[in-house]
N, CA, C and O atoms as a CHARMM CRD file, in Angstrom:
* protein
*
  348
    1    1 MET  N     29.05300 206.31300 139.93500 PROA 1      0.00000
    2    1 MET  CA    28.64700 205.59300 140.98600 PROA 1      0.00000
    3    1 MET  C     28.55600 206.76800 142.39800 PROA 1      0.00000
    4    1 MET  O     29.31900 207.73200 142.45000 PROA 1      0.00000
    5    2 LYS  N     27.61800 206.51700 143.36300 PROA 2      0.00000
    6    2 LYS  CA    27.70800 207.26900 144.35600 PROA 2      0.00000
    7    2 LYS  C     27.77600 206.46000 145.44000 PROA 2      0.00000
    8    2 LYS  O     26.99800 205.50600 145.44500 PROA 2      0.00000
    9    3 LEU  N     28.59900 206.61400 146.47200 PROA 3      0.00000
   10    3 LEU  CA    28.83200 206.01200 147.71100 PROA 3      0.00000
   11    3 LEU  C     28.48000 206.76700 148.83800 PROA 3      0.00000
   12    3 LEU  O     29.07100 207.82300 149.06200 PROA 3      0.00000
   13    4 ASP  N     27.49300 206.31500 149.65600 PROA 4      0.00000
   14    4 ASP  CA    27.22200 207.04900 151.01200 PROA 4      0.00000
   15    4 ASP  C     27.97500 206.53800 151.94400 PROA 4      0.00000
   16    4 ASP  O     27.55200 205.46300 152.37200 PROA 4      0.00000
   17    5 ILE  N     29.13100 206.99900 152.50500 PROA 5      0.00000
   18    5 ILE  CA    29.65100 206.75800 153.55400 PROA 5      0.00000
   19    5 ILE  C     29.81600 207.63900 154.86500 PROA 5      0.00000
   20    5 ILE  O     30.25600 208.78800 154.88100 PROA 5      0.00000
   21    6 MET  N     29.40800 206.94000 155.91000 PROA 6      0.00000
   22    6 MET  CA    29.20700 208.04600 156.91200 PROA 6      0.00000
   23    6 MET  C     30.56700 207.47200 158.01900 PROA 6      0.00000
   24    6 MET  O     30.74200 206.35200 158.49800 PROA 6      0.00000
   25    7 VAL  N     31.34500 208.67800 158.15900 PROA 7      0.00000
   26    7 VAL  CA    32.44400 208.35000 158.62100 PROA 7      0.00000
   27    7 VAL  C     32.52300 209.47600 159.84000 PROA 7      0.00000
   28    7 VAL  O     32.23400 210.65000 159.60900 PROA 7      0.00000
   29    8 GLY  N     32.94000 209.02300 161.16500 PROA 8      0.00000
   30    8 GLY  CA    33.14100 209.77800 161.90000 PROA 8      0.00000
   31    8 GLY  C     31.64800 210.36200 162.92100 PROA 8      0.00000
   32    8 GLY  O     31.69200 211.10300 163.90200 PROA 8      0.00000
   33    9 ILE  N     30.55100 209.80200 162.35300 PROA 9      0.00000
   34    9 ILE  CA    29.28800 210.14400 162.66100 PROA 9      0.00000
   35    9 ILE  C     28.94100 209.51600 164.13900 PROA 9      0.00000
   36    9 ILE  O     28.72100 208.30600 164.09100 PROA 9      0.00000
   37   10 MET  N     28.86300 210.02500 165.25400 PROA 10     0.00000
   38   10 MET  CA    28.40000 209.48700 166.37400 PROA 10     0.00000
   39   10 MET  C     26.79100 209.43900 166.46800 PROA 10     0.00000
   40   10 MET  O     26.08100 210.35800 166.05900 PROA 10     0.00000
   41   11 LYS  N     26.23400 208.08500 167.14000 PROA 11     0.00000
   42   11 LYS  CA    25.12700 207.90200 167.45200 PROA 11     0.00000
   43   11 LYS  C     24.83800 208.03200 169.00200 PROA 11     0.00000
   44   11 LYS  O     25.39800 207.38800 169.89000 PROA 11     0.00000
   45   12 TYR  N     23.74800 209.09400 169.16600 PROA 12     0.00000
   46   12 TYR  CA    23.86600 208.97400 170.79000 PROA 12     0.00000
   47   12 TYR  C     22.36300 208.53900 171.15700 PROA 12     0.00000
   48   12 TYR  O     21.56100 208.62800 170.22700 PROA 12     0.00000
   49   13 LYS  N     21.95800 208.15200 172.19500 PROA 13     0.00000
   50   13 LYS  CA    20.74400 207.42900 172.44200 PROA 13     0.00000
   51   13 LYS  C     20.61500 208.04000 174.06500 PROA 13     0.00000
   52   13 LYS  O     21.56100 208.12700 174.84800 PROA 13     0.00000
   53   14 VAL  N     19.36200 208.38700 174.31100 PROA 14     0.00000
   54   14 VAL  CA    19.07700 208.91800 175.52100 PROA 14     0.00000
   55   14 VAL  C     17.90400 208.24600 176.11000 PROA 14     0.00000
   56   14 VAL  O     16.87300 208.16200 175.44300 PROA 14     0.00000
   57   15 GLU  N     17.97600 207.73500 177.36900 PROA 15     0.00000
   58   15 GLU  CA    16.95900 207.16400 177.93900 PROA 15     0.00000
   59   15 GLU  C     16.44900 207.56800 179.27500 PROA 15     0.00000
   60   15 GLU  O     17.33400 207.68800 180.12200 PROA 15     0.00000
   61   16 ILE  N     15.16700 207.81900 179.68800 PROA 16     0.00000
   62   16 ILE  CA    14.90100 208.12600 180.73600 PROA 16     0.00000
   63   16 ILE  C     13.91000 207.01400 181.68900 PROA 16     0.00000
   64   16 ILE  O     12.81600 206.54900 181.36800 PROA 16     0.00000
   65   17 GLU  N     14.50100 206.83400 182.63700 PROA 17     0.00000
   66   17 GLU  CA    13.77800 205.65100 183.47300 PROA 17     0.00000
   67   17 GLU  C     12.92700 206.54600 184.16800 PROA 17     0.00000
   68   17 GLU  O     13.24500 207.26000 185.11900 PROA 17     0.00000
   69   18 ARG  N     11.70800 206.44200 183.56300 PROA 18     0.00000
   70   18 ARG  CA    10.48100 207.15500 184.00400 PROA 18     0.00000
   71   18 ARG  C      9.89200 206.90600 185.23900 PROA 18     0.00000
   72   18 ARG  O      9.13800 207.72000 185.77200 PROA 18     0.00000
   73   19 ASP  N     10.24200 205.62900 185.82200 PROA 19     0.00000
   74   19 ASP  CA     9.80600 205.16500 187.08000 PROA 19     0.00000
   75   19 ASP  C     10.54700 205.71900 188.30600 PROA 19     0.00000
   76   19 ASP  O     10.02000 205.63700 189.41600 PROA 19     0.00000
   77   20 LEU  N     11.55000 206.18500 188.16500 PROA 20     0.00000
   78   20 LEU  CA    12.46000 207.22000 188.87900 PROA 20     0.00000
   79   20 LEU  C     12.23700 208.42900 188.92200 PROA 20     0.00000
   80   20 LEU  O     12.66400 208.99200 189.93100 PROA 20     0.00000
   81   21 CYS  N     11.54800 209.24300 187.94500 PROA 21     0.00000
   82   21 CYS  CA    11.54600 210.64400 187.81000 PROA 21     0.00000
   83   21 CYS  C     10.60400 210.91900 188.95800 PROA 21     0.00000
   84   21 CYS  O      9.63500 210.25000 189.31700 PROA 21     0.00000
   85   22 ILE  N     11.08100 212.02700 189.45500 PROA 22     0.00000
   86   22 ILE  CA    10.32400 212.73000 190.52400 PROA 22     0.00000
   87   22 ILE  C      9.55900 214.03000 190.35600 PROA 22     0.00000
   88   22 ILE  O      8.96100 214.72600 191.17600 PROA 22     0.00000
   89   23 ALA  N      9.78000 214.16600 188.88700 PROA 23     0.00000
   90   23 ALA  CA     8.79800 215.34800 188.32600 PROA 23     0.00000
   91   23 ALA  C      9.50700 216.70500 188.91200 PROA 23     0.00000
   92   23 ALA  O      8.70400 217.60200 189.17200 PROA 23     0.00000
   93   24 CYS  N     10.74800 216.96400 189.13500 PROA 24     0.00000
   94   24 CYS  CA    11.40700 218.32800 189.70400 PROA 24     0.00000
   95   24 CYS  C     11.22800 219.40700 188.45100 PROA 24     0.00000
   96   24 CYS  O     10.95300 220.59200 188.64200 PROA 24     0.00000
   97   25 GLY  N     11.43000 218.80100 187.11700 PROA 25     0.00000
   98   25 GLY  CA    11.61000 219.61500 186.06400 PROA 25     0.00000
   99   25 GLY  C     12.66000 220.16700 185.63800 PROA 25     0.00000
  100   25 GLY  O     12.53000 220.98500 184.72700 PROA 25     0.00000
  101   26 ASN  N     14.03200 219.87200 186.18500 PROA 26     0.00000
  102   26 ASN  CA    15.18400 220.42700 185.76400 PROA 26     0.00000
  103   26 ASN  C     15.43200 220.04600 184.50100 PROA 26     0.00000
  104   26 ASN  O     15.91300 220.94500 183.80900 PROA 26     0.00000
  105   27 CYS  N     15.26000 218.97800 183.95100 PROA 27     0.00000
  106   27 CYS  CA    15.54500 218.57000 182.60400 PROA 27     0.00000
  107   27 CYS  C     14.77700 219.41800 181.63300 PROA 27     0.00000
  108   27 CYS  O     15.38500 219.80200 180.63400 PROA 27     0.00000
  109   28 VAL  N     13.32100 219.81400 181.82100 PROA 28     0.00000
  110   28 VAL  CA    12.77100 220.62700 180.93900 PROA 28     0.00000
  111   28 VAL  C     13.30600 222.20900 181.11500 PROA 28     0.00000
  112   28 VAL  O     13.42200 222.87300 180.08500 PROA 28     0.00000
  113   29 ASN  N     13.60500 222.76300 182.29200 PROA 29     0.00000
  114   29 ASN  CA    14.22600 223.78800 182.39300 PROA 29     0.00000
  115   29 ASN  C     15.70300 223.96800 181.67600 PROA 29     0.00000
  116   29 ASN  O     16.09400 225.04500 181.22900 PROA 29     0.00000
  117   30 GLU  N     16.48000 222.71000 181.63900 PROA 30     0.00000
  118   30 GLU  CA    17.87200 222.88500 181.00500 PROA 30     0.00000
  119   30 GLU  C     17.76600 222.65500 179.45900 PROA 30     0.00000
  120   30 GLU  O     18.57000 223.12500 178.65400 PROA 30     0.00000
  121   31 CYS  N     16.67600 221.87300 179.13000 PROA 31     0.00000
  122   31 CYS  CA    16.62700 221.49300 177.66100 PROA 31     0.00000
  123   31 CYS  C     15.42800 221.15100 177.26800 PROA 31     0.00000
  124   31 CYS  O     15.09400 219.99900 176.99200 PROA 31     0.00000
  125   32 GLU  N     14.44400 222.51500 177.20100 PROA 32     0.00000
  126   32 GLU  CA    13.15800 222.35300 177.08500 PROA 32     0.00000
  127   32 GLU  C     12.83200 222.06200 175.48400 PROA 32     0.00000
  128   32 GLU  O     11.66900 221.85400 175.13700 PROA 32     0.00000
  129   33 GLU  N     13.82800 222.06000 174.61200 PROA 33     0.00000
  130   33 GLU  CA    13.45100 221.66600 173.15100 PROA 33     0.00000
  131   33 GLU  C     13.42500 219.97900 173.07700 PROA 33     0.00000
  132   33 GLU  O     12.99400 219.36600 172.10000 PROA 33     0.00000
  133   34 MET  N     13.86800 219.46400 174.07000 PROA 34     0.00000
  134   34 MET  CA    14.00600 217.98000 174.01200 PROA 34     0.00000
  135   34 MET  C     13.21900 217.05900 175.05500 PROA 34     0.00000
  136   34 MET  O     13.16600 215.84500 174.85900 PROA 34     0.00000
  137   35 PHE  N     12.54000 217.71300 176.28900 PROA 35     0.00000
  138   35 PHE  CA    11.85800 217.08600 177.44100 PROA 35     0.00000
  139   35 PHE  C     10.56100 217.71000 177.43200 PROA 35     0.00000
  140   35 PHE  O     10.29500 218.88800 177.19200 PROA 35     0.00000
  141   36 VAL  N      9.84600 216.82600 177.70700 PROA 36     0.00000
  142   36 VAL  CA     8.40600 217.50700 178.19100 PROA 36     0.00000
  143   36 VAL  C      8.01800 216.51000 179.40700 PROA 36     0.00000
  144   36 VAL  O      8.54300 215.40700 179.56400 PROA 36     0.00000
  145   37 MET  N      7.01500 217.06500 180.24500 PROA 37     0.00000
  146   37 MET  CA     6.45900 216.19600 181.49700 PROA 37     0.00000
  147   37 MET  C      5.01900 215.83200 180.80000 PROA 37     0.00000
  148   37 MET  O      4.23800 216.54100 180.16600 PROA 37     0.00000
  149   38 ILE  N      4.96800 214.21000 181.22900 PROA 38     0.00000
  150   38 ILE  CA     3.87000 213.82900 180.62800 PROA 38     0.00000
  151   38 ILE  C      3.50600 212.65400 181.98300 PROA 38     0.00000
  152   38 ILE  O      4.28700 211.78400 182.36700 PROA 38     0.00000
  153   39 ASP  N      2.11900 212.92000 182.54200 PROA 39     0.00000
  154   39 ASP  CA     1.80200 212.40700 183.75100 PROA 39     0.00000
  155   39 ASP  C      2.76700 212.29100 184.86900 PROA 39     0.00000
  156   39 ASP  O      2.95000 211.29900 185.57400 PROA 39     0.00000
  157   40 ASP  N      3.42800 213.57200 184.94100 PROA 40     0.00000
  158   40 ASP  CA     4.28300 213.72500 186.01400 PROA 40     0.00000
  159   40 ASP  C      5.67600 213.15600 186.00800 PROA 40     0.00000
  160   40 ASP  O      6.40600 212.98900 186.98500 PROA 40     0.00000
  161   41 LYS  N      5.96600 212.83900 184.53100 PROA 41     0.00000
  162   41 LYS  CA     7.18100 211.93700 184.23800 PROA 41     0.00000
  163   41 LYS  C      7.94400 212.79400 183.15200 PROA 41     0.00000
  164   41 LYS  O      7.31700 213.39800 182.28200 PROA 41     0.00000
  165   42 SER  N      9.20300 212.82000 183.22900 PROA 42     0.00000
  166   42 SER  CA    10.02100 213.26100 181.99300 PROA 42     0.00000
  167   42 SER  C      9.86700 212.16900 181.04200 PROA 42     0.00000
  168   42 SER  O      9.91700 210.96100 181.27600 PROA 42     0.00000
  169   43 THR  N      9.64400 212.85600 179.77600 PROA 43     0.00000
  170   43 THR  CA     9.59600 212.20900 178.52700 PROA 43     0.00000
  171   43 THR  C     10.53100 212.78300 177.43600 PROA 43     0.00000
  172   43 THR  O     10.76600 213.99100 177.39800 PROA 43     0.00000
  173   44 LEU  N     10.98300 212.04000 176.68000 PROA 44     0.00000
  174   44 LEU  CA    12.00100 212.82100 175.40400 PROA 44     0.00000
  175   44 LEU  C     10.58500 213.21000 174.26700 PROA 44     0.00000
  176   44 LEU  O      9.69000 212.40900 173.99800 PROA 44     0.00000
  177   45 ILE  N     10.68000 214.47700 173.79000 PROA 45     0.00000
  178   45 ILE  CA     9.88900 214.75300 172.69800 PROA 45     0.00000
  179   45 ILE  C     10.21800 213.87200 171.58600 PROA 45     0.00000
  180   45 ILE  O     11.34000 213.61300 171.15200 PROA 45     0.00000
  181   46 GLY  N      9.00400 213.41600 171.15400 PROA 46     0.00000
  182   46 GLY  CA     9.37800 212.67600 169.82800 PROA 46     0.00000
  183   46 GLY  C      9.57100 211.16300 170.12900 PROA 46     0.00000
  184   46 GLY  O      9.27400 210.28200 169.32200 PROA 46     0.00000
  185   47 GLY  N     10.00500 210.97800 171.15000 PROA 47     0.00000
  186   47 GLY  CA    10.61700 209.49600 171.70200 PROA 47     0.00000
  187   47 GLY  C      9.38200 208.43400 171.94400 PROA 47     0.00000
  188   47 GLY  O      8.19300 208.62800 171.69300 PROA 47     0.00000
  189   48 GLU  N      9.88900 207.46100 172.40500 PROA 48     0.00000
  190   48 GLU  CA     8.96400 206.19400 172.39500 PROA 48     0.00000
  191   48 GLU  C      9.15900 205.80600 173.76700 PROA 48     0.00000
  192   48 GLU  O     10.22300 206.06200 174.33100 PROA 48     0.00000
  193   49 ILE  N      8.15000 205.16500 174.39000 PROA 49     0.00000
  194   49 ILE  CA     8.24000 204.62100 175.80500 PROA 49     0.00000
  195   49 ILE  C      7.95400 203.09400 175.69500 PROA 49     0.00000
  196   49 ILE  O      6.93500 202.53700 175.28600 PROA 49     0.00000
  197   50 ASP  N      8.94500 202.63800 176.09700 PROA 50     0.00000
  198   50 ASP  CA     8.88800 201.06200 175.96300 PROA 50     0.00000
  199   50 ASP  C      7.94800 200.39900 177.10600 PROA 50     0.00000
  200   50 ASP  O      7.18200 201.02700 177.83700 PROA 50     0.00000
  201   51 GLU  N      8.15300 199.08500 177.10900 PROA 51     0.00000
  202   51 GLU  CA     7.26800 198.38400 178.09000 PROA 51     0.00000
  203   51 GLU  C      7.85200 198.40100 179.40600 PROA 51     0.00000
  204   51 GLU  O      7.08500 198.02500 180.29100 PROA 51     0.00000
  205   52 ASP  N      9.00800 198.73700 179.76600 PROA 52     0.00000
  206   52 ASP  CA     9.62400 198.82100 180.90100 PROA 52     0.00000
  207   52 ASP  C      9.57000 200.47200 181.43900 PROA 52     0.00000
  208   52 ASP  O     10.21300 200.87200 182.41000 PROA 52     0.00000
  209   53 ASN  N      8.64600 201.35000 180.57900 PROA 53     0.00000
  210   53 ASN  CA     8.52900 202.73300 181.06500 PROA 53     0.00000
  211   53 ASN  C      9.84900 203.55800 180.95700 PROA 53     0.00000
  212   53 ASN  O     10.08000 204.49200 181.72500 PROA 53     0.00000
  213   54 PHE  N     10.62400 203.20600 180.06400 PROA 54     0.00000
  214   54 PHE  CA    11.70500 204.00100 179.74100 PROA 54     0.00000
  215   54 PHE  C     11.27100 204.79100 178.21700 PROA 54     0.00000
  216   54 PHE  O     10.84600 204.23500 177.20400 PROA 54     0.00000
  217   55 SER  N     11.50900 206.11400 178.41200 PROA 55     0.00000
  218   55 SER  CA    11.50500 207.04800 177.22000 PROA 55     0.00000
  219   55 SER  C     12.63100 207.03000 176.60200 PROA 55     0.00000
  220   55 SER  O     13.65300 207.35000 177.21100 PROA 55     0.00000
  221   56 ILE  N     12.67200 206.62900 175.17800 PROA 56     0.00000
  222   56 ILE  CA    14.09400 206.41400 174.41300 PROA 56     0.00000
  223   56 ILE  C     13.90100 207.13800 173.14300 PROA 56     0.00000
  224   56 ILE  O     12.82200 207.16700 172.55100 PROA 56     0.00000
  225   57 LYS  N     15.07400 207.77500 172.70500 PROA 57     0.00000
  226   57 LYS  CA    15.10800 208.41500 171.57000 PROA 57     0.00000
  227   57 LYS  C     16.61800 208.38300 171.06600 PROA 57     0.00000
  228   57 LYS  O     17.48800 208.38000 171.93700 PROA 57     0.00000
  229   58 GLU  N     17.00700 208.35900 169.69000 PROA 58     0.00000
  230   58 GLU  CA    18.38000 208.46300 169.52100 PROA 58     0.00000
  231   58 GLU  C     18.47000 209.87100 168.57500 PROA 58     0.00000
  232   58 GLU  O     17.59100 210.39300 167.88900 PROA 58     0.00000
  233   59 TYR  N     19.92600 210.29500 168.81500 PROA 59     0.00000
  234   59 TYR  CA    20.22500 211.74200 168.47000 PROA 59     0.00000
  235   59 TYR  C     21.27200 211.72400 167.63500 PROA 59     0.00000
  236   59 TYR  O     21.85400 210.64000 167.62500 PROA 59     0.00000
  237   60 ASP  N     21.81600 212.73800 166.77000 PROA 60     0.00000
  238   60 ASP  CA    22.99800 212.84700 166.33700 PROA 60     0.00000
  239   60 ASP  C     23.79200 213.81300 167.10700 PROA 60     0.00000
  240   60 ASP  O     25.01600 213.79600 167.23100 PROA 60     0.00000
  241   61 ASP  N     22.90400 214.72200 167.64900 PROA 61     0.00000
  242   61 ASP  CA    23.81700 215.82100 168.59700 PROA 61     0.00000
  243   61 ASP  C     22.93800 215.70300 170.06900 PROA 61     0.00000
  244   61 ASP  O     21.74200 215.43500 170.19100 PROA 61     0.00000
  245   62 ILE  N     23.69500 215.92300 170.87700 PROA 62     0.00000
  246   62 ILE  CA    23.10100 216.09400 172.29200 PROA 62     0.00000
  247   62 ILE  C     23.79300 217.26700 173.11200 PROA 62     0.00000
  248   62 ILE  O     24.38600 217.17000 174.18600 PROA 62     0.00000
  249   63 SER  N     23.56900 218.41800 172.32800 PROA 63     0.00000
  250   63 SER  CA    23.89400 219.71100 172.87700 PROA 63     0.00000
  251   63 SER  C     23.47500 219.99600 174.26200 PROA 63     0.00000
  252   63 SER  O     24.32900 220.49000 174.99800 PROA 63     0.00000
  253   64 CYS  N     22.19200 219.74400 174.78000 PROA 64     0.00000
  254   64 CYS  CA    21.94100 219.99300 176.05100 PROA 64     0.00000
  255   64 CYS  C     21.55200 218.97500 176.98800 PROA 64     0.00000
  256   64 CYS  O     21.08800 219.10600 178.12100 PROA 64     0.00000
  257   65 TRP  N     21.84100 217.85100 176.27200 PROA 65     0.00000
  258   65 TRP  CA    21.53700 216.45900 177.13600 PROA 65     0.00000
  259   65 TRP  C     22.32400 216.11300 178.30400 PROA 65     0.00000
  260   65 TRP  O     21.84800 215.55400 179.29100 PROA 65     0.00000
  261   66 ILE  N     23.80700 216.53200 178.14500 PROA 66     0.00000
  262   66 ILE  CA    24.93100 216.08100 179.48000 PROA 66     0.00000
  263   66 ILE  C     24.31500 217.13900 180.49700 PROA 66     0.00000
  264   66 ILE  O     23.92800 216.65400 181.56000 PROA 66     0.00000
  265   67 ALA  N     24.18200 218.37800 180.34600 PROA 67     0.00000
  266   67 ALA  CA    23.82300 219.30700 181.52800 PROA 67     0.00000
  267   67 ALA  C     22.56600 218.83900 181.81300 PROA 67     0.00000
  268   67 ALA  O     22.43200 218.60800 183.01500 PROA 67     0.00000
  269   68 ALA  N     21.28600 218.54400 180.93200 PROA 68     0.00000
  270   68 ALA  CA    19.94200 218.10700 181.64400 PROA 68     0.00000
  271   68 ALA  C     20.45400 216.89700 182.62100 PROA 68     0.00000
  272   68 ALA  O     20.12300 216.95300 183.80600 PROA 68     0.00000
  273   69 SER  N     21.17600 215.90800 182.20100 PROA 69     0.00000
  274   69 SER  CA    21.21700 214.54800 183.01100 PROA 69     0.00000
  275   69 SER  C     22.06800 215.07800 184.27700 PROA 69     0.00000
  276   69 SER  O     21.73000 214.56300 185.34300 PROA 69     0.00000
  277   70 GLU  N     22.86200 215.79400 184.32400 PROA 70     0.00000
  278   70 GLU  CA    23.51600 216.31500 185.53900 PROA 70     0.00000
  279   70 GLU  C     22.61300 216.83700 186.60400 PROA 70     0.00000
  280   70 GLU  O     22.72100 216.58600 187.80500 PROA 70     0.00000
  281   71 MET  N     21.41900 217.83700 185.85600 PROA 71     0.00000
  282   71 MET  CA    20.69600 218.34100 186.82800 PROA 71     0.00000
  283   71 MET  C     19.64900 217.41200 187.42500 PROA 71     0.00000
  284   71 MET  O     18.80900 217.84100 188.21600 PROA 71     0.00000
  285   72 CYS  N     19.70100 216.07900 187.02800 PROA 72     0.00000
  286   72 CYS  CA    18.68100 215.28600 187.29400 PROA 72     0.00000
  287   72 CYS  C     18.99300 214.60600 188.99400 PROA 72     0.00000
  288   72 CYS  O     19.90100 213.79300 189.16800 PROA 72     0.00000
  289   73 PRO  N     18.22700 215.01800 189.97600 PROA 73     0.00000
  290   73 PRO  CA    18.55300 214.49700 191.19500 PROA 73     0.00000
  291   73 PRO  C     18.52600 213.19800 191.46300 PROA 73     0.00000
  292   73 PRO  O     19.27700 212.77500 192.34200 PROA 73     0.00000
  293   74 VAL  N     17.72900 212.38100 190.82200 PROA 74     0.00000
  294   74 VAL  CA    17.66400 211.02700 190.93100 PROA 74     0.00000
  295   74 VAL  C     18.28800 210.18100 189.84300 PROA 74     0.00000
  296   74 VAL  O     18.07100 208.96900 189.83200 PROA 74     0.00000
  297   75 GLU  N     19.04600 210.75300 188.93300 PROA 75     0.00000
  298   75 GLU  CA    19.80600 210.07700 188.19900 PROA 75     0.00000
  299   75 GLU  C     19.31500 209.36700 186.93600 PROA 75     0.00000
  300   75 GLU  O     20.09000 208.59800 186.36700 PROA 75     0.00000
  301   76 CYS  N     17.94400 209.59200 186.40400 PROA 76     0.00000
  302   76 CYS  CA    17.07400 208.90400 185.76300 PROA 76     0.00000
  303   76 CYS  C     17.53000 209.08900 184.36100 PROA 76     0.00000
  304   76 CYS  O     17.25800 208.16300 183.59700 PROA 76     0.00000
  305   77 ILE  N     18.13100 210.04400 183.90700 PROA 77     0.00000
  306   77 ILE  CA    18.59300 210.26600 182.49800 PROA 77     0.00000
  307   77 ILE  C     19.74600 209.52200 182.26000 PROA 77     0.00000
  308   77 ILE  O     20.65600 209.59700 183.08600 PROA 77     0.00000
  309   78 ILE  N     19.88100 208.73300 181.15900 PROA 78     0.00000
  310   78 ILE  CA    21.09600 208.06300 180.80000 PROA 78     0.00000
  311   78 ILE  C     21.49700 208.49400 179.16100 PROA 78     0.00000
  312   78 ILE  O     20.76200 208.41300 178.17600 PROA 78     0.00000
  313   79 VAL  N     22.66500 208.89000 179.22200 PROA 79     0.00000
  314   79 VAL  CA    23.09000 209.27700 178.03400 PROA 79     0.00000
  315   79 VAL  C     24.04100 208.29800 177.18100 PROA 79     0.00000
  316   79 VAL  O     25.14000 208.01000 177.65400 PROA 79     0.00000
  317   80 PHE  N     23.66300 207.80300 175.99500 PROA 80     0.00000
  318   80 PHE  CA    24.73700 206.60900 175.48600 PROA 80     0.00000
  319   80 PHE  C     25.43800 207.06200 174.37200 PROA 80     0.00000
  320   80 PHE  O     24.72600 207.69600 173.59400 PROA 80     0.00000
  321   81 LYS  N     26.71500 206.93000 174.01100 PROA 81     0.00000
  322   81 LYS  CA    27.42900 207.25300 172.66200 PROA 81     0.00000
  323   81 LYS  C     28.07500 206.10100 172.14100 PROA 81     0.00000
  324   81 LYS  O     29.07000 205.62400 172.68800 PROA 81     0.00000
  325   82 ASP  N     27.54100 205.60800 171.06600 PROA 82     0.00000
  326   82 ASP  CA    27.87000 204.32800 170.38600 PROA 82     0.00000
  327   82 ASP  C     27.84200 203.23100 170.97400 PROA 82     0.00000
  328   82 ASP  O     28.69900 202.35600 170.84900 PROA 82     0.00000
  329   83 GLY  N     26.47500 203.15100 171.93800 PROA 83     0.00000
  330   83 GLY  CA    26.27100 201.80800 172.55600 PROA 83     0.00000
  331   83 GLY  C     26.56200 201.92100 174.17200 PROA 83     0.00000
  332   83 GLY  O     25.99700 201.22900 175.01900 PROA 83     0.00000
  333   84 LEU  N     27.55700 202.93300 174.43300 PROA 84     0.00000
  334   84 LEU  CA    28.13800 202.89500 175.70300 PROA 84     0.00000
  335   84 LEU  C     27.68500 204.16000 176.62300 PROA 84     0.00000
  336   84 LEU  O     27.79600 205.30100 176.17300 PROA 84     0.00000
  337   85 ALA  N     27.22000 203.94100 177.80500 PROA 85     0.00000
  338   85 ALA  CA    26.88300 205.05500 178.96700 PROA 85     0.00000
  339   85 ALA  C     27.91600 205.96800 179.02000 PROA 85     0.00000
  340   85 ALA  O     29.07700 205.57700 179.14000 PROA 85     0.00000
  341   86 ILE  N     27.60200 207.26800 178.93500 PROA 86     0.00000
  342   86 ILE  CA    28.67100 208.17800 178.95700 PROA 86     0.00000
  343   86 ILE  C     28.17200 209.18800 180.31300 PROA 86     0.00000
  344   86 ILE  O     28.97300 209.94700 180.85900 PROA 86     0.00000
  345   87 ARG  N     26.97000 209.08200 180.67500 PROA 87     0.00000
  346   87 ARG  CA    26.52200 209.89200 181.61100 PROA 87     0.00000
  347   87 ARG  C     25.03700 209.35200 182.09600 PROA 87     0.00000
  348   87 ARG  O     24.41700 209.95500 182.97200 PROA 87     0.00000
C-alpha cells in the first residue's frame, strides 16, 4: 500500500492587482521567467486573470517573487504563503 503524504511543502500564491500596475517593467526585469506585460499591465505567465482584474497563480517555489514584489513602486504584487500575505 502506497501513502502519498505531503509534509512540509509550502504553497505560495502570487497576485498582481493589474489595475494598480503602471507598467514600469521592474517585475519582468527581476523575474522574466514568471512575468510578462500584457496590455501594458504585469501578468503572471500561465496564470489566470479573474473578474477583478487580478492575475493569480499558485507556485511551490518563489525564488524571485519576493525581489520582484519589492521592486514594484506601486506594490501591486502580493505574495501569499499558505494563505497569509508575506509581501
